[in-house]
BALOBA-1460 file (C-alpha; in Angstrom, 3 decimals):
// residues 363
<rec num="1" residu="m" x="47.822" y="104.133" z="155.994"/>
<rec num="2" residu="r" x="46.168" y="103.798" z="152.588"/>
<rec num="3" residu="s" x="47.667" y="107.154" z="151.571"/>
<rec num="4" residu="k" x="51.157" y="105.919" z="152.473"/>
<rec num="5" residu="h" x="50.678" y="102.781" z="150.345"/>
<rec num="6" residu="l" x="49.342" y="104.879" z="147.459"/>
<rec num="7" residu="f" x="52.329" y="107.243" z="147.651"/>
<rec num="8" residu="a" x="54.760" y="104.302" z="147.633"/>
<rec num="9" residu="l" x="53.022" y="102.749" z="144.613"/>
<rec num="10" residu="m" x="53.142" y="106.019" z="142.669"/>
<rec num="11" residu="s" x="56.866" y="106.445" z="143.481"/>
<rec num="12" residu="l" x="57.598" y="102.913" z="142.223"/>
<rec num="13" residu="m" x="55.741" y="103.531" z="138.943"/>
<rec num="14" residu="l" x="57.624" y="106.797" z="138.414"/>
<rec num="15" residu="a" x="60.971" y="105.016" z="138.919"/>
<rec num="16" residu="i" x="60.023" y="102.314" z="136.400"/>
<rec num="17" residu="l" x="58.995" y="104.889" z="133.778"/>
<rec num="18" residu="t" x="62.253" y="106.802" z="134.271"/>
<rec num="19" residu="a" x="64.337" y="103.622" z="133.865"/>
<rec num="20" residu="c" x="62.542" y="102.736" z="130.606"/>
<rec num="21" residu="g" x="63.293" y="106.094" z="128.987"/>
<rec num="22" residu="s" x="65.410" y="105.847" z="125.776"/>
<rec num="23" residu="a" x="69.092" y="106.809" z="126.061"/>
<rec num="24" residu="p" x="70.594" y="109.400" z="123.703"/>
<rec num="25" residu="t" x="71.965" y="107.860" z="120.419"/>
<rec num="26" residu="s" x="75.393" y="108.576" z="118.894"/>
<rec num="27" residu="t" x="76.048" y="108.757" z="115.120"/>
<rec num="28" residu="d" x="79.248" y="107.226" z="113.649"/>
<rec num="29" residu="t" x="81.095" y="109.624" z="111.368"/>
<rec num="30" residu="g" x="83.116" y="108.250" z="108.484"/>
<rec num="31" residu="t" x="86.790" y="109.130" z="108.273"/>
<rec num="32" residu="t" x="88.250" y="110.470" z="105.098"/>
<rec num="33" residu="g" x="91.267" y="108.894" z="103.442"/>
<rec num="34" residu="s" x="94.659" y="110.385" z="104.146"/>
<rec num="35" residu="p" x="98.105" y="110.145" z="102.564"/>
<rec num="36" residu="a" x="99.318" y="108.333" z="105.666"/>
<rec num="37" residu="a" x="96.612" y="105.733" z="105.254"/>
<rec num="38" residu="s" x="97.417" y="105.351" z="101.568"/>
<rec num="39" residu="a" x="101.083" y="104.829" z="102.348"/>
<rec num="40" residu="s" x="100.092" y="101.974" z="104.633"/>
<rec num="41" residu="t" x="97.962" y="100.482" z="101.874"/>
<rec num="42" residu="a" x="100.808" y="100.852" z="99.426"/>
<rec num="43" residu="a" x="103.171" y="99.018" z="101.729"/>
<rec num="44" residu="s" x="100.674" y="96.189" z="102.041"/>
<rec num="45" residu="s" x="100.296" y="95.983" z="98.275"/>
<rec num="46" residu="a" x="104.033" y="96.076" z="97.727"/>
<rec num="47" residu="a" x="104.376" y="93.099" z="100.010"/>
<rec num="48" residu="g" x="102.120" y="91.145" z="97.689"/>
<rec num="49" residu="g" x="98.676" y="92.048" z="98.963"/>
<rec num="50" residu="s" x="95.892" y="93.614" z="96.935"/>
<rec num="51" residu="t" x="93.771" y="96.067" z="98.857"/>
<rec num="52" residu="a" x="90.338" y="97.149" z="97.673"/>
<rec num="53" residu="a" x="90.424" y="100.787" z="96.684"/>
<rec num="54" residu="s" x="87.087" y="102.307" z="97.562"/>
<rec num="55" residu="p" x="86.923" y="106.104" z="97.331"/>
<rec num="56" residu="a" x="87.415" y="107.907" z="100.628"/>
<rec num="57" residu="a" x="84.395" y="109.331" z="102.403"/>
<rec num="58" residu="g" x="83.417" y="112.890" z="101.629"/>
<rec num="59" residu="g" x="84.245" y="112.615" z="97.918"/>
<rec num="60" residu="a" x="88.043" y="112.571" z="98.306"/>
<rec num="61" residu="k" x="89.896" y="111.288" z="95.243"/>
<rec num="62" residu="t" x="91.417" y="107.823" z="95.193"/>
<rec num="63" residu="f" x="94.027" y="107.233" z="92.496"/>
<rec num="64" residu="i" x="95.697" y="103.877" z="91.845"/>
<rec num="65" residu="l" x="99.349" y="103.584" z="90.843"/>
<rec num="66" residu="v" x="99.639" y="100.335" z="88.855"/>
<rec num="67" residu="p" x="103.198" y="99.109" z="88.116"/>
<rec num="68" residu="k" x="104.080" y="96.253" z="85.785"/>
<rec num="69" residu="n" x="104.709" y="94.112" z="88.848"/>
<rec num="70" residu="l" x="105.210" y="94.378" z="92.593"/>
<rec num="71" residu="g" x="108.522" y="93.815" z="94.369"/>
<rec num="72" residu="n" x="110.478" y="95.811" z="91.769"/>
<rec num="73" residu="p" x="112.774" y="98.494" z="93.296"/>
<rec num="74" residu="y" x="112.242" y="100.805" z="90.325"/>
<rec num="75" residu="f" x="108.461" y="100.819" z="90.731"/>
<rec num="76" residu="d" x="108.722" y="100.993" z="94.523"/>
<rec num="77" residu="t" x="110.737" y="104.197" z="94.091"/>
<rec num="78" residu="a" x="108.100" y="105.572" z="91.713"/>
<rec num="79" residu="n" x="105.511" y="104.896" z="94.415"/>
<rec num="80" residu="k" x="107.467" y="107.059" z="96.867"/>
<rec num="81" residu="g" x="107.103" y="109.976" z="94.468"/>
<rec num="82" residu="a" x="103.416" y="109.177" z="93.990"/>
<rec num="83" residu="q" x="102.856" y="109.264" z="97.756"/>
<rec num="84" residu="e" x="104.670" y="112.612" z="97.934"/>
<rec num="85" residu="a" x="102.268" y="114.007" z="95.336"/>
<rec num="86" residu="a" x="99.306" y="112.505" z="97.213"/>
<rec num="87" residu="t" x="100.323" y="114.331" z="100.389"/>
<rec num="88" residu="e" x="100.648" y="117.646" z="98.559"/>
<rec num="89" residu="l" x="97.339" y="117.276" z="96.715"/>
<rec num="90" residu="g" x="95.301" y="115.860" z="99.600"/>
<rec num="91" residu="v" x="94.320" y="112.735" z="97.673"/>
<rec num="92" residu="t" x="94.712" y="109.023" z="98.363"/>
<rec num="93" residu="v" x="97.048" y="106.948" z="96.202"/>
<rec num="94" residu="t" x="97.183" y="103.178" z="96.552"/>
<rec num="95" residu="y" x="99.857" y="101.026" z="94.967"/>
<rec num="96" residu="q" x="98.547" y="97.839" z="93.373"/>
<rec num="97" residu="g" x="99.951" y="95.579" z="90.692"/>
<rec num="98" residu="p" x="100.312" y="91.973" z="89.549"/>
<rec num="99" residu="a" x="102.788" y="89.672" z="91.272"/>
<rec num="100" residu="t" x="104.629" y="89.155" z="87.979"/>
<rec num="101" residu="a" x="105.015" y="91.285" z="84.856"/>
<rec num="102" residu="d" x="102.052" y="89.699" z="83.102"/>
<rec num="103" residu="a" x="99.473" y="91.515" z="80.953"/>
<rec num="104" residu="t" x="96.638" y="89.096" z="81.761"/>
<rec num="105" residu="q" x="97.081" y="89.579" z="85.519"/>
<rec num="106" residu="q" x="97.297" y="93.329" z="85.045"/>
<rec num="107" residu="i" x="94.064" y="93.409" z="83.020"/>
<rec num="108" residu="q" x="92.255" y="91.402" z="85.707"/>
<rec num="109" residu="l" x="93.377" y="93.898" z="88.348"/>
<rec num="110" residu="l" x="92.345" y="96.878" z="86.222"/>
<rec num="111" residu="n" x="88.894" y="95.404" z="85.586"/>
<rec num="112" residu="s" x="88.430" y="95.132" z="89.352"/>
<rec num="113" residu="l" x="89.534" y="98.738" z="89.892"/>
<rec num="114" residu="i" x="87.216" y="100.011" z="87.154"/>
<rec num="115" residu="a" x="84.316" y="98.193" z="88.832"/>
<rec num="116" residu="q" x="85.198" y="100.019" z="92.070"/>
<rec num="117" residu="n" x="84.873" y="103.346" z="90.210"/>
<rec num="118" residu="v" x="88.198" y="104.732" z="91.423"/>
<rec num="119" residu="s" x="89.039" y="108.357" z="90.634"/>
<rec num="120" residu="g" x="91.900" y="107.644" z="88.240"/>
<rec num="121" residu="l" x="94.452" y="105.077" z="87.072"/>
<rec num="122" residu="a" x="98.203" y="105.588" z="86.567"/>
<rec num="123" residu="i" x="99.463" y="102.508" z="84.711"/>
<rec num="124" residu="s" x="102.811" y="101.133" z="83.539"/>
<rec num="125" residu="a" x="101.607" y="98.756" z="80.824"/>
<rec num="126" residu="n" x="102.825" y="95.186" z="80.425"/>
<rec num="127" residu="d" x="101.472" y="95.056" z="76.869"/>
<rec num="128" residu="s" x="100.767" y="98.176" z="74.831"/>
<rec num="129" residu="d" x="98.038" y="96.713" z="72.616"/>
<rec num="130" residu="a" x="96.470" y="94.149" z="74.959"/>
<rec num="131" residu="l" x="95.566" y="96.848" z="77.495"/>
<rec num="132" residu="v" x="93.814" y="99.160" z="75.001"/>
<rec num="133" residu="p" x="90.284" y="97.719" z="75.502"/>
<rec num="134" residu="t" x="90.669" y="97.898" z="79.283"/>
<rec num="135" residu="g" x="91.971" y="101.458" z="79.192"/>
<rec num="136" residu="k" x="89.162" y="102.453" z="76.838"/>
<rec num="137" residu="q" x="86.613" y="100.885" z="79.191"/>
<rec num="138" residu="a" x="87.984" y="102.960" z="82.081"/>
<rec num="139" residu="i" x="87.851" y="106.197" z="80.079"/>
<rec num="140" residu="e" x="84.280" y="105.493" z="78.959"/>
<rec num="141" residu="a" x="83.387" y="104.977" z="82.631"/>
<rec num="142" residu="g" x="84.714" y="108.468" z="83.392"/>
<rec num="143" residu="i" x="88.006" y="107.264" z="84.899"/>
<rec num="144" residu="p" x="91.051" y="109.095" z="83.470"/>
<rec num="145" residu="v" x="93.975" y="106.874" z="82.473"/>
<rec num="146" residu="v" x="97.530" y="108.192" z="82.669"/>
<rec num="147" residu="t" x="100.231" y="105.791" z="81.546"/>
<rec num="148" residu="w" x="103.810" y="106.191" z="82.734"/>
<rec num="149" residu="d" x="107.070" y="104.315" z="82.133"/>
<rec num="150" residu="s" x="105.400" y="102.033" z="79.550"/>
<rec num="151" residu="a" x="102.461" y="103.239" z="77.462"/>
<rec num="152" residu="i" x="99.118" y="101.783" z="76.545"/>
<rec num="153" residu="a" x="98.637" y="102.418" z="72.823"/>
<rec num="154" residu="e" x="96.502" y="105.355" z="71.712"/>
<rec num="155" residu="g" x="92.817" y="104.822" z="72.347"/>
<rec num="156" residu="g" x="93.450" y="103.226" z="75.728"/>
<rec num="157" residu="r" x="94.923" y="106.193" z="77.572"/>
<rec num="158" residu="t" x="94.245" y="109.852" z="78.278"/>
<rec num="159" residu="i" x="97.905" y="110.948" z="78.485"/>
<rec num="160" residu="h" x="101.257" y="109.152" z="78.531"/>
<rec num="161" residu="i" x="104.164" y="110.370" z="80.687"/>
<rec num="162" residu="n" x="107.422" y="109.822" z="78.824"/>
<rec num="163" residu="q" x="110.323" y="109.418" z="81.235"/>
<rec num="164" residu="a" x="112.616" y="110.666" z="78.467"/>
<rec num="165" residu="v" x="112.624" y="110.789" z="74.689"/>
<rec num="166" residu="a" x="112.913" y="107.176" z="73.527"/>
<rec num="167" residu="a" x="115.661" y="108.020" z="71.044"/>
<rec num="168" residu="d" x="117.727" y="109.671" z="73.799"/>
<rec num="169" residu="i" x="117.411" y="106.547" z="75.954"/>
<rec num="170" residu="a" x="118.541" y="104.313" z="73.086"/>
<rec num="171" residu="v" x="121.480" y="106.526" z="72.152"/>
<rec num="172" residu="v" x="122.829" y="106.983" z="75.682"/>
<rec num="173" residu="q" x="122.912" y="103.203" z="76.198"/>
<rec num="174" residu="l" x="124.858" y="102.652" z="72.981"/>
<rec num="175" residu="q" x="127.254" y="105.478" z="73.818"/>
<rec num="176" residu="m" x="127.996" y="103.895" z="77.192"/>
<rec num="177" residu="a" x="128.381" y="100.447" z="75.602"/>
<rec num="178" residu="k" x="130.823" y="101.748" z="73.003"/>
<rec num="179" residu="e" x="132.926" y="103.480" z="75.639"/>
<rec num="180" residu="l" x="133.000" y="100.397" z="77.882"/>
<rec num="181" residu="a" x="133.883" y="98.161" z="74.923"/>
<rec num="182" residu="g" x="136.873" y="100.351" z="74.170"/>
<rec num="183" residu="g" x="135.361" y="101.480" z="70.887"/>
<rec num="184" residu="s" x="134.645" y="98.092" z="69.317"/>
<rec num="185" residu="g" x="133.464" y="94.569" z="70.047"/>
<rec num="186" residu="k" x="130.465" y="92.313" z="70.573"/>
<rec num="187" residu="i" x="127.502" y="93.486" z="72.612"/>
<rec num="188" residu="a" x="124.248" y="91.821" z="73.689"/>
<rec num="189" residu="i" x="120.930" y="93.010" z="75.101"/>
<rec num="190" residu="l" x="119.218" y="91.555" z="78.178"/>
<rec num="191" residu="s" x="115.663" y="92.926" z="78.145"/>
<rec num="192" residu="a" x="112.590" y="92.485" z="80.353"/>
<rec num="193" residu="t" x="109.571" y="90.779" z="78.747"/>
<rec num="194" residu="s" x="109.281" y="90.311" z="75.001"/>
<rec num="195" residu="t" x="106.016" y="92.295" z="74.992"/>
<rec num="196" residu="a" x="107.136" y="95.305" z="77.080"/>
<rec num="197" residu="p" x="106.371" y="98.347" z="74.877"/>
<rec num="198" residu="n" x="109.122" y="100.604" z="76.206"/>
<rec num="199" residu="q" x="111.807" y="97.908" z="76.052"/>
<rec num="200" residu="n" x="110.887" y="96.973" z="72.492"/>
<rec num="201" residu="e" x="110.903" y="100.590" z="71.350"/>
<rec num="202" residu="w" x="114.360" y="101.201" z="72.840"/>
<rec num="203" residu="i" x="115.728" y="97.985" z="71.328"/>
<rec num="204" residu="a" x="114.346" y="98.857" z="67.880"/>
<rec num="205" residu="l" x="115.902" y="102.320" z="68.106"/>
<rec num="206" residu="m" x="119.247" y="100.859" z="69.203"/>
<rec num="207" residu="q" x="119.172" y="98.483" z="66.241"/>
<rec num="208" residu="e" x="118.586" y="101.418" z="63.887"/>
<rec num="209" residu="e" x="121.294" y="103.474" z="65.576"/>
<rec num="210" residu="l" x="123.780" y="100.612" z="65.170"/>
<rec num="211" residu="k" x="123.450" y="100.954" z="61.386"/>
<rec num="212" residu="k" x="125.089" y="104.383" z="61.551"/>
<rec num="213" residu="p" x="128.834" y="104.791" z="60.877"/>
<rec num="214" residu="d" x="129.464" y="105.866" z="64.483"/>
<rec num="215" residu="y" x="128.640" y="102.349" z="65.671"/>
<rec num="216" residu="a" x="130.061" y="100.308" z="62.793"/>
<rec num="217" residu="t" x="132.632" y="98.787" z="65.157"/>
<rec num="218" residu="l" x="129.964" y="97.373" z="67.502"/>
<rec num="219" residu="e" x="128.266" y="94.040" z="66.746"/>
<rec num="220" residu="l" x="124.949" y="93.158" z="68.376"/>
<rec num="221" residu="v" x="125.161" y="89.368" z="68.683"/>
<rec num="222" residu="d" x="122.102" y="88.499" z="70.784"/>
<rec num="223" residu="t" x="118.942" y="89.740" z="72.501"/>
<rec num="224" residu="v" x="117.479" y="87.737" z="75.385"/>
<rec num="225" residu="y" x="114.630" y="88.251" z="77.860"/>
<rec num="226" residu="g" x="114.710" y="87.910" z="81.638"/>
<rec num="227" residu="d" x="111.010" y="88.760" z="82.128"/>
<rec num="228" residu="d" x="111.922" y="91.281" z="84.854"/>
<rec num="229" residu="d" x="112.640" y="88.313" z="87.114"/>
<rec num="230" residu="d" x="115.924" y="88.427" z="89.010"/>
<rec num="231" residu="q" x="116.804" y="84.742" z="88.774"/>
<rec num="232" residu="k" x="115.820" y="84.370" z="85.125"/>
<rec num="233" residu="s" x="117.732" y="87.536" z="84.226"/>
<rec num="234" residu="y" x="120.788" y="86.200" z="86.079"/>
<rec num="235" residu="t" x="120.553" y="82.896" z="84.196"/>
<rec num="236" residu="e" x="120.164" y="84.670" z="80.847"/>
<rec num="237" residu="a" x="123.248" y="86.795" z="81.568"/>
<rec num="238" residu="q" x="125.226" y="83.645" z="82.364"/>
<rec num="239" residu="g" x="123.993" y="82.154" z="79.101"/>
<rec num="240" residu="l" x="125.161" y="85.171" z="77.113"/>
<rec num="241" residu="m" x="128.683" y="84.913" z="78.534"/>
<rec num="242" residu="t" x="128.808" y="81.175" z="77.835"/>
<rec num="243" residu="k" x="127.410" y="81.437" z="74.310"/>
<rec num="244" residu="h" x="129.609" y="84.409" z="73.390"/>
<rec num="245" residu="p" x="132.991" y="83.987" z="75.143"/>
<rec num="246" residu="d" x="134.340" y="87.178" z="73.558"/>
<rec num="247" residu="l" x="131.334" y="89.273" z="74.582"/>
<rec num="248" residu="k" x="132.362" y="92.721" z="75.813"/>
<rec num="249" residu="v" x="129.169" y="94.446" z="76.971"/>
<rec num="250" residu="i" x="125.697" y="93.453" z="78.159"/>
<rec num="251" residu="i" x="123.120" y="96.235" z="77.796"/>
<rec num="252" residu="a" x="120.160" y="95.749" z="80.149"/>
<rec num="253" residu="p" x="117.465" y="98.430" z="79.689"/>
<rec num="254" residu="t" x="115.676" y="97.157" z="82.797"/>
<rec num="255" residu="t" x="116.437" y="97.791" z="86.464"/>
<rec num="256" residu="v" x="115.956" y="94.132" z="87.355"/>
<rec num="257" residu="g" x="118.085" y="92.883" z="84.476"/>
<rec num="258" residu="i" x="121.009" y="95.260" z="84.941"/>
<rec num="259" residu="a" x="121.537" y="94.312" z="88.597"/>
<rec num="260" residu="a" x="121.192" y="90.590" z="87.841"/>
<rec num="261" residu="a" x="123.654" y="90.839" z="84.938"/>
<rec num="262" residu="a" x="126.203" y="92.754" z="87.021"/>
<rec num="263" residu="r" x="125.957" y="90.106" z="89.733"/>
<rec num="264" residu="a" x="126.432" y="87.365" z="87.132"/>
<rec num="265" residu="v" x="129.583" y="89.089" z="85.835"/>
<rec num="266" residu="q" x="130.992" y="89.352" z="89.364"/>
<rec num="267" residu="d" x="130.168" y="85.737" z="90.191"/>
<rec num="268" residu="a" x="131.853" y="84.586" z="86.974"/>
<rec num="269" residu="n" x="134.986" y="86.585" z="87.842"/>
<rec num="270" residu="k" x="134.656" y="88.507" z="84.573"/>
<rec num="271" residu="v" x="134.895" y="92.042" z="85.975"/>
<rec num="272" residu="n" x="136.952" y="94.179" z="83.545"/>
<rec num="273" residu="s" x="136.397" y="91.505" z="80.894"/>
<rec num="274" residu="v" x="132.620" y="91.808" z="80.429"/>
<rec num="275" residu="f" x="130.929" y="95.086" z="81.298"/>
<rec num="276" residu="v" x="127.287" y="95.751" z="82.113"/>
<rec num="277" residu="t" x="125.401" y="98.954" z="81.353"/>
<rec num="278" residu="g" x="121.814" y="100.023" z="80.729"/>
<rec num="279" residu="l" x="119.129" y="101.445" z="82.995"/>
<rec num="280" residu="g" x="119.259" y="101.106" z="86.786"/>
<rec num="281" residu="t" x="118.881" y="102.965" z="90.064"/>
<rec num="282" residu="p" x="121.836" y="104.330" z="92.064"/>
<rec num="283" residu="n" x="120.991" y="102.430" z="95.243"/>
<rec num="284" residu="q" x="120.856" y="99.034" z="93.531"/>
<rec num="285" residu="m" x="123.869" y="99.669" z="91.269"/>
<rec num="286" residu="r" x="126.239" y="101.559" z="93.587"/>
<rec num="287" residu="d" x="128.328" y="98.524" z="94.590"/>
<rec num="288" residu="y" x="128.514" y="97.255" z="90.999"/>
<rec num="289" residu="v" x="129.699" y="100.659" z="89.780"/>
<rec num="290" residu="k" x="132.471" y="100.680" z="92.356"/>
<rec num="291" residu="s" x="133.468" y="97.054" z="91.689"/>
<rec num="292" residu="g" x="133.793" y="97.738" z="87.963"/>
<rec num="293" residu="a" x="131.103" y="95.250" z="86.929"/>
<rec num="294" residu="a" x="128.884" y="98.122" z="85.735"/>
<rec num="295" residu="p" x="131.035" y="101.272" z="85.575"/>
<rec num="296" residu="q" x="128.259" y="103.436" z="84.171"/>
<rec num="297" residu="f" x="124.518" y="103.315" z="83.642"/>
<rec num="298" residu="a" x="121.687" y="105.765" z="83.041"/>
<rec num="299" residu="l" x="118.201" y="106.549" z="84.293"/>
<rec num="300" residu="w" x="115.768" y="109.309" z="85.094"/>
<rec num="301" residu="n" x="114.510" y="109.675" z="88.663"/>
<rec num="302" residu="p" x="111.629" y="107.167" z="89.010"/>
<rec num="303" residu="a" x="110.353" y="109.036" z="92.078"/>
<rec num="304" residu="d" x="109.859" y="112.096" z="89.854"/>
<rec num="305" residu="l" x="108.078" y="109.899" z="87.309"/>
<rec num="306" residu="g" x="105.591" y="108.619" z="89.892"/>
<rec num="307" residu="y" x="105.174" y="112.143" z="91.250"/>
<rec num="308" residu="l" x="104.445" y="113.549" z="87.784"/>
<rec num="309" residu="a" x="102.004" y="110.727" z="86.969"/>
<rec num="310" residu="i" x="99.830" y="111.573" z="89.990"/>
<rec num="311" residu="q" x="100.103" y="115.330" z="89.437"/>
<rec num="312" residu="t" x="98.963" y="114.795" z="85.836"/>
<rec num="313" residu="l" x="96.132" y="112.493" z="86.870"/>
<rec num="314" residu="n" x="94.921" y="115.076" z="89.372"/>
<rec num="315" residu="a" x="95.065" y="117.854" z="86.754"/>
<rec num="316" residu="i" x="92.805" y="115.789" z="84.483"/>
<rec num="317" residu="s" x="90.490" y="114.678" z="87.282"/>
<rec num="318" residu="s" x="90.033" y="118.254" z="88.525"/>
<rec num="319" residu="g" x="89.300" y="119.574" z="85.028"/>
<rec num="320" residu="t" x="92.452" y="121.706" z="84.787"/>
<rec num="321" residu="i" x="93.359" y="119.909" z="81.549"/>
<rec num="322" residu="k" x="91.659" y="117.435" z="79.240"/>
<rec num="323" residu="g" x="94.808" y="115.844" z="77.870"/>
<rec num="324" residu="a" x="94.620" y="117.710" z="74.570"/>
<rec num="325" residu="p" x="97.785" y="118.897" z="72.777"/>
<rec num="326" residu="g" x="98.832" y="122.291" z="74.111"/>
<rec num="327" residu="d" x="97.193" y="121.839" z="77.521"/>
<rec num="328" residu="k" x="99.371" y="123.319" z="80.276"/>
<rec num="329" residu="f" x="99.452" y="122.491" z="83.973"/>
<rec num="330" residu="t" x="101.714" y="122.907" z="86.984"/>
<rec num="331" residu="a" x="103.065" y="119.712" z="88.529"/>
<rec num="332" residu="g" x="104.074" y="120.820" z="92.017"/>
<rec num="333" residu="r" x="107.829" y="121.053" z="92.571"/>
<rec num="334" residu="l" x="108.549" y="119.945" z="88.974"/>
<rec num="335" residu="g" x="107.016" y="123.097" z="87.525"/>
<rec num="336" residu="e" x="104.964" y="123.629" z="84.378"/>
<rec num="337" residu="y" x="104.353" y="121.008" z="81.699"/>
<rec num="338" residu="t" x="102.694" y="121.087" z="78.287"/>
<rec num="339" residu="v" x="100.943" y="118.183" z="76.567"/>
<rec num="340" residu="a" x="102.740" y="117.486" z="73.278"/>
<rec num="341" residu="d" x="101.075" y="116.998" z="69.899"/>
<rec num="342" residu="d" x="101.188" y="113.213" z="70.339"/>
<rec num="343" residu="g" x="99.362" y="113.366" z="73.681"/>
<rec num="344" residu="t" x="102.447" y="112.833" z="75.823"/>
<rec num="345" residu="v" x="104.212" y="114.737" z="78.591"/>
<rec num="346" residu="l" x="108.010" y="114.584" z="78.817"/>
<rec num="347" residu="l" x="109.699" y="114.257" z="82.220"/>
<rec num="348" residu="g" x="113.215" y="115.130" z="80.989"/>
<rec num="349" residu="k" x="116.573" y="113.754" z="79.827"/>
<rec num="350" residu="p" x="118.240" y="110.679" z="81.393"/>
<rec num="351" residu="t" x="121.199" y="111.062" z="83.755"/>
<rec num="352" residu="v" x="124.406" y="109.017" z="83.412"/>
<rec num="353" residu="f" x="125.703" y="107.627" z="86.717"/>
<rec num="354" residu="t" x="129.363" y="106.771" z="87.358"/>
<rec num="355" residu="k" x="131.623" y="106.364" z="90.394"/>
<rec num="356" residu="d" x="132.026" y="110.152" z="90.348"/>
<rec num="357" residu="n" x="128.360" y="110.966" z="91.014"/>
<rec num="358" residu="v" x="126.509" y="107.813" z="92.090"/>
<rec num="359" residu="d" x="126.861" y="108.658" z="95.794"/>
<rec num="360" residu="n" x="125.095" y="111.969" z="95.212"/>
<rec num="361" residu="f" x="121.777" y="110.178" z="94.635"/>
<rec num="362" residu="d" x="119.542" y="108.185" z="96.947"/>
<rec num="363" residu="f" x="116.838" y="106.253" z="95.106"/>
């Protein structure tokens, strides 16, 4: 009987010891960033959010595309090209920018991104000079800085991507204005912000070009600023037509301004009386081209610009180039590029869009 009790006790102890044994542990594995994930982040940022950009696990590169402001169709199109490049290169690109085209907000964002030690910054600058210290800080921290669309001045960037030669952009806008004005008349400029480096360079070049005999019959009567805000640009366009009743052409070298000005002309029933031209995208300007409010305008492909910015950033980050004059690299489907003597890379010449070709483009 005692042996039966002893056997039962030993069996119970064995069961208890077995139950107390430790279970096998599982280890969580981090997931690396992917282009699909970055596209989701970009969409969130474009809607007004600002997502922290920590590098992906496993050492994958995280580049940040920083526009002048969010909610701008031009920059949103550039982001599509950037995401295309990200997919090809196997890197993550997030799209983050200030809510408005403001240099102070942009600097605050960039300081945060530098602190996160991102792999590279692709920036469209709101103020060429104000962003130099911030760009320099990034470079000193080992973060390459590629500017695109609108440059940070030298010392605050590694390379600048020129969408087209500035003089070509100025000339094509005046040529379109002269044609729309019927060869002579009063013209005005509706720009973005008064500190935008690219806008100011184009305006200065247009003013110089107007001194030439070819444009002696055109009179520049005013330059106003819509701050890349749709409603303000619309109001400024209305003001130009009121202040200058015999105005023939409004030149808007900004995608926000040109659409707002064309809408203002339509709403004022001044189609075929006042014409709008400048820089815009086919998708936003198609209806205005066909209505006659803006019969022709020009631009490069902003998707290609965003694509080239990320390809260039990756070439620097990977050590293929340093950004020195003469450096050569291949930018995916766009082919080979060479860094010019002034530390810039040229995308190409602008395209003029009219009713004859605007439907051939989708951006």
